[in-house]
C-alpha positions as CSV (number, residue, x, y, z in Angstrom):
1,X,-19.6,-115.9,-0.2
2,X,-18.4,-112.4,0.9
3,X,-15.0,-113.1,-0.7
4,X,-16.7,-114.0,-4.1
5,X,-18.7,-110.8,-3.9
6,X,-15.6,-108.7,-3.3
7,X,-13.8,-110.5,-6.2
8,X,-16.8,-109.7,-8.5
9,X,-16.6,-106.0,-7.5
10,X,-12.9,-105.8,-8.3
11,X,-13.4,-107.5,-11.6
12,X,-16.3,-105.1,-12.5
13,X,-14.1,-102.1,-11.5
14,X,-11.2,-103.3,-13.7
15,X,-13.4,-104.0,-16.7
16,X,-15.1,-100.6,-16.3
17,X,-11.7,-98.9,-16.1
18,X,-10.5,-100.6,-19.2
19,X,-13.6,-99.5,-21.1
20,X,-13.2,-96.0,-19.8
21,X,-9.7,-95.8,-21.0
22,X,-10.6,-97.2,-24.5
23,X,-13.5,-94.8,-24.9
24,X,-11.3,-91.8,-23.8
25,X,-8.5,-92.8,-26.2
26,X,-10.3,-94.4,-29.1
27,X,-9.0,-91.9,-31.6
28,X,-5.4,-92.7,-30.5
29,X,-3.4,-95.7,-31.7
30,X,-4.0,-97.8,-28.5
31,X,-3.8,-101.5,-28.3
32,X,-4.4,-104.3,-25.8
33,X,-1.0,-103.7,-24.1
34,X,-1.8,-100.0,-23.6
35,X,-5.1,-100.9,-21.9
36,X,-3.4,-103.6,-19.7
37,X,-0.7,-101.2,-18.7
38,X,-3.3,-98.5,-17.7
39,X,-5.2,-101.0,-15.6
40,X,-2.0,-102.4,-14.0
41,X,-2.8,-106.0,-15.1
42,X,-1.0,-108.5,-17.2
43,X,-2.2,-108.5,-20.7
44,X,-3.4,-112.1,-20.6
45,X,-5.2,-111.8,-17.3
46,X,-7.1,-108.7,-18.5
47,X,-7.9,-110.3,-21.9
48,X,-9.4,-113.4,-20.1
49,X,-11.4,-111.3,-17.7
50,X,-12.7,-109.0,-20.5
51,X,-13.7,-111.9,-22.6
52,X,-15.6,-113.6,-19.7
53,X,-17.4,-110.3,-18.8
54,X,-18.1,-108.8,-22.2
55,X,-18.4,-111.9,-24.4
56,X,-16.0,-110.2,-26.8
57,X,-12.2,-110.3,-27.2
58,X,-10.5,-107.1,-26.0
59,X,-8.7,-106.5,-29.2
60,X,-11.9,-107.0,-31.2
61,X,-13.8,-104.6,-28.9
62,X,-11.1,-101.8,-29.5
63,X,-11.4,-102.4,-33.3
64,X,-15.2,-102.4,-33.3
65,X,-15.6,-99.3,-31.2
66,X,-13.1,-97.4,-33.3
67,X,-14.9,-98.3,-36.6
68,X,-18.4,-97.6,-35.1
69,X,-17.2,-94.3,-33.7
70,X,-15.9,-93.4,-37.2
71,X,-19.3,-94.2,-38.6
72,X,-21.0,-92.0,-36.1
73,X,-18.5,-89.2,-37.0
74,X,-19.3,-89.7,-40.7
75,X,-22.9,-89.0,-39.9
76,X,-22.3,-86.1,-37.5
77,X,-19.2,-84.3,-38.8
78,X,-20.5,-83.5,-42.3
79,X,-17.8,-80.8,-42.8
80,X,-15.0,-83.4,-42.5
81,X,-14.0,-85.6,-45.4
82,X,-13.9,-89.4,-45.2
83,X,-10.1,-89.1,-45.5
84,X,-9.8,-86.8,-42.6
85,X,-12.0,-89.0,-40.4
86,X,-10.1,-92.2,-41.3
87,X,-6.8,-90.4,-40.6
88,X,-8.0,-89.3,-37.2
89,X,-8.5,-92.9,-36.1
90,X,-5.2,-94.1,-37.6
91,X,-6.3,-95.6,-40.9
92,X,-5.1,-94.9,-44.4
93,X,-8.0,-94.3,-46.8
94,X,-7.9,-97.7,-48.5
95,X,-7.4,-99.6,-45.3
96,X,-10.3,-97.7,-43.7
97,X,-12.6,-98.4,-46.5
98,X,-11.8,-102.1,-46.4
99,X,-12.2,-102.5,-42.6
100,X,-15.3,-100.3,-42.5
101,X,-17.1,-102.3,-45.2
102,X,-16.1,-105.6,-43.7
103,X,-17.6,-104.6,-40.3
104,X,-20.6,-102.6,-41.4
105,X,-21.3,-104.2,-44.8
106,X,-21.4,-100.8,-46.5
107,X,-18.7,-98.5,-47.8
108,X,-18.0,-95.3,-45.8
109,X,-19.2,-93.1,-48.7
110,X,-22.5,-95.1,-49.1
111,X,-23.0,-95.0,-45.3
112,X,-22.7,-91.2,-45.2
113,X,-25.0,-90.8,-48.2
114,X,-27.7,-93.2,-46.9
115,X,-27.4,-92.6,-43.1
116,X,-30.8,-91.1,-42.8
117,X,-32.4,-94.1,-44.6
118,X,-30.5,-96.4,-42.3
119,X,-31.9,-94.5,-39.3
120,X,-35.4,-94.8,-40.5
121,X,-35.0,-98.6,-41.0
122,X,-34.0,-99.1,-37.4
123,X,-36.5,-100.7,-35.0
124,X,-36.0,-97.7,-32.8
125,X,-37.5,-95.3,-35.4
126,X,-41.0,-96.8,-34.8
127,X,-41.9,-95.9,-38.4
128,X,-41.0,-92.2,-38.1
129,X,-39.0,-90.3,-40.7
130,X,-36.5,-87.6,-40.1
131,X,-38.8,-85.0,-41.6
132,X,-41.4,-85.7,-38.9
133,X,-39.1,-84.1,-36.3
134,X,-37.8,-81.0,-38.2
135,X,-39.8,-78.5,-36.1
136,X,-39.0,-80.0,-32.7
137,X,-35.5,-78.5,-32.7
138,X,-37.2,-75.2,-31.7
139,X,-37.1,-76.6,-28.2
140,X,-33.3,-76.5,-28.0
141,X,-31.6,-73.9,-25.7
142,X,-27.8,-73.4,-25.3
143,X,-26.9,-73.4,-21.6
144,X,-24.0,-73.5,-19.2
145,X,-24.4,-76.6,-17.0
146,X,-22.7,-77.3,-13.7
147,X,-20.6,-80.5,-13.3
148,X,-21.8,-83.2,-11.0
149,X,-20.7,-86.5,-9.4
150,X,-22.7,-89.7,-10.0
151,X,-22.8,-93.3,-8.9
152,X,-23.3,-95.4,-12.0
153,X,-23.6,-98.8,-13.5
154,X,-22.6,-99.5,-17.1
155,X,-24.9,-101.9,-19.0
156,X,-24.6,-103.8,-22.3
157,X,-27.7,-104.8,-24.2
158,X,-30.7,-103.6,-26.0
159,X,-32.0,-100.1,-25.2
160,X,-35.5,-101.6,-25.4
161,X,-34.8,-103.0,-22.0
162,X,-34.0,-99.6,-20.5
163,X,-37.1,-99.2,-18.3
164,X,-36.6,-102.6,-16.6
165,X,-32.9,-101.7,-16.0
166,X,-33.9,-98.4,-14.5
167,X,-36.3,-100.0,-12.0
168,X,-33.6,-102.3,-10.7
169,X,-31.0,-99.5,-10.6
170,X,-33.3,-97.1,-8.6
171,X,-34.2,-99.8,-6.1
172,X,-30.6,-100.8,-5.7
173,X,-29.3,-97.3,-4.9
174,X,-32.4,-95.9,-3.2
175,X,-30.4,-95.7,0.1
176,X,-28.1,-93.1,-1.5
177,X,-30.9,-90.9,-2.8
178,X,-32.1,-87.5,-1.4
179,X,-34.7,-85.0,-2.4
180,X,-32.4,-83.3,-4.9
181,X,-31.0,-86.5,-6.5
182,X,-31.0,-86.5,-10.3
183,X,-31.3,-89.6,-12.4
184,X,-29.3,-89.6,-15.6
185,X,-28.6,-92.0,-18.4
186,X,-25.6,-91.8,-20.8
187,X,-26.0,-93.6,-24.1
188,X,-22.6,-94.6,-25.4
189,X,-23.6,-96.4,-28.6
190,X,-25.9,-95.5,-31.5
191,X,-28.2,-98.5,-32.3
192,X,-28.4,-97.5,-35.9
193,X,-24.7,-98.4,-36.1
194,X,-23.9,-100.8,-33.2
195,X,-25.7,-104.2,-33.0
196,X,-28.8,-103.4,-30.9
197,X,-27.9,-106.2,-28.4
198,X,-24.3,-104.9,-27.9
199,X,-25.1,-101.2,-27.1
200,X,-23.5,-99.8,-24.0
201,X,-25.2,-97.3,-21.7
202,X,-24.8,-96.0,-18.2
203,X,-27.4,-95.5,-15.5
204,X,-26.5,-92.8,-13.1
205,X,-27.7,-90.9,-10.0
206,X,-26.1,-87.9,-8.5
207,X,-24.4,-88.1,-5.2
208,X,-22.7,-85.5,-2.9
209,X,-18.9,-85.8,-2.9
210,X,-19.0,-85.9,0.9
211,X,-21.6,-88.7,1.1
212,X,-20.3,-91.2,3.7
213,X,-21.2,-94.2,1.5
214,X,-18.3,-93.2,-0.8
215,X,-15.8,-94.0,2.0
216,X,-17.8,-96.9,3.4
217,X,-18.1,-98.7,0.1
218,X,-15.0,-98.1,-2.2
219,X,-16.6,-100.5,-4.7
220,X,-19.2,-98.0,-5.8
221,X,-18.4,-96.8,-9.3
222,X,-18.4,-93.0,-9.7
223,X,-18.0,-90.6,-12.6
224,X,-17.6,-86.8,-12.5
225,X,-19.4,-85.3,-15.5
226,X,-17.8,-82.0,-16.5
227,X,-20.0,-78.9,-16.8
228,X,-19.8,-76.4,-19.6
229,X,-21.7,-75.5,-22.7
230,X,-24.5,-77.7,-23.8
231,X,-27.3,-77.7,-26.3
232,X,-30.3,-78.8,-24.2
233,X,-33.3,-80.4,-25.9
234,X,-36.2,-80.0,-23.5
235,X,-38.1,-83.2,-24.4
236,X,-41.6,-83.9,-23.3
237,X,-43.3,-87.0,-24.7
238,X,-43.0,-90.8,-24.8
239,X,-39.7,-92.6,-24.9
240,X,-40.4,-94.1,-28.3
241,X,-39.5,-90.7,-29.8
242,X,-36.1,-90.3,-28.1
243,X,-34.0,-92.2,-30.7
244,X,-35.3,-90.0,-33.6
245,X,-34.8,-86.9,-31.5
246,X,-31.1,-87.9,-31.1
247,X,-30.8,-88.5,-34.9
248,X,-32.4,-85.2,-35.8
249,X,-29.7,-83.5,-33.7
250,X,-26.9,-85.6,-35.2
251,X,-27.9,-85.5,-38.8
252,X,-29.5,-82.0,-39.3
253,X,-29.4,-79.6,-36.3
254,X,-25.6,-79.6,-35.9
255,X,-24.8,-78.9,-39.5
256,X,-27.7,-76.4,-39.9
257,X,-26.5,-74.4,-36.9
258,X,-22.8,-74.8,-37.3
259,X,-22.4,-76.3,-33.9
260,X,-19.9,-79.1,-33.1
261,X,-20.0,-81.7,-30.4
262,X,-17.0,-82.1,-28.2
263,X,-15.8,-85.3,-26.4
264,X,-17.9,-85.0,-23.3
265,X,-20.8,-87.6,-23.1
266,X,-24.3,-86.9,-24.1
267,X,-26.6,-87.0,-21.1
268,X,-30.3,-87.5,-20.5
269,X,-31.4,-85.9,-17.3
270,X,-34.8,-87.1,-16.1
271,X,-37.0,-84.4,-14.8
272,X,-40.4,-86.2,-14.6
273,X,-41.8,-89.6,-15.4
274,X,-45.6,-89.9,-15.6
275,X,-47.8,-92.9,-14.8
276,X,-48.8,-93.1,-18.4
277,X,-45.1,-93.4,-19.4
278,X,-44.7,-89.8,-20.6
279,X,-41.4,-88.1,-19.7
280,X,-39.7,-84.8,-19.3
281,X,-36.1,-85.2,-20.1
282,X,-33.3,-82.6,-20.7
283,X,-31.2,-84.2,-23.5
284,X,-27.8,-82.4,-23.1
285,X,-25.5,-82.4,-26.1
286,X,-22.0,-81.0,-25.2
287,X,-20.9,-78.4,-27.7
288,X,-17.7,-76.4,-28.2
C-alpha cells in the first residue's frame, strides 16, 4: 500500500514537472521529445503516464495550450497584430488561422473582434456585461510584492467546484499552517477560451523555506512565486464577480492604462472569507 502511495507521488511530481515545463516554454517550438528530455523519462513512458493522468495526449495538450494561450493574447495584447502573435508561437499567418479556427470554431480576427461578447455569454459571467464593471478598476493599486514559497496542488476541472476543492486542500495541509499562512490560488486557464471542464488551477498555501516538513516529505510540491511589480485589484464581494473582474482587466484596463502583463502567474491572495460567502481577495496581475 505504501509502495503504491509513493509511486502515485512520483507520477504526480513528473506530470506536474512536465506541465510546468510546457507552460514556461509554450511560446517556444517545443515538442514531446523536449518535454520527455526535461523530465528525464522516455518519450513513450511519459506519454503513457500523461494520458492516464490528464485524459489527454501529451502532444495534443501542447498544441491546445499553445492555441488557447494565443487566443488569450489576442484579447489582452491589443497593440500586437494577429501576425505578430502567430509568429510568436511559431505559426505562419495562414497555418495559424487554420489551426485556430479548427480548435476554437472561430477565426482569430473574429475572436478578437467579439471577445467581449464571448465573455458575456460564458456561464461564469452570471448575466453581467463588461460595462457593469467599468468603475471598479478604481480599486487597483500598483505595488511591489515580495516573493514567497508555497506548497501547492494543481487541479483540472471546472472553476465552479473551487470552493469544495479549497475545503479539501485546507484540511489536508492544515498541519503545515501557521498564523501568518496565506492561501492563494493561481488560475492558469481562461474559461471563456478553454473548455470549462478542462481548466487548470493551483491551490497554494505559503510555507517557510526552513519548515521541517519540506525535508521530511520530499513529495510535497512547492513553487516559488517571484516578487516584483503587480497591479493589485482589492476585491471585496462575492466570488460570482471574480470572472468578470478578471475580464475587465484583460480587455479594458490594460489597454486603457498602457500596462502590459509579464510571464509571472496571476495570483488571488485570500485576505478574508465571510460566513455569508463574501471575500476580500487581492487579485495580483504581474506587470512590466
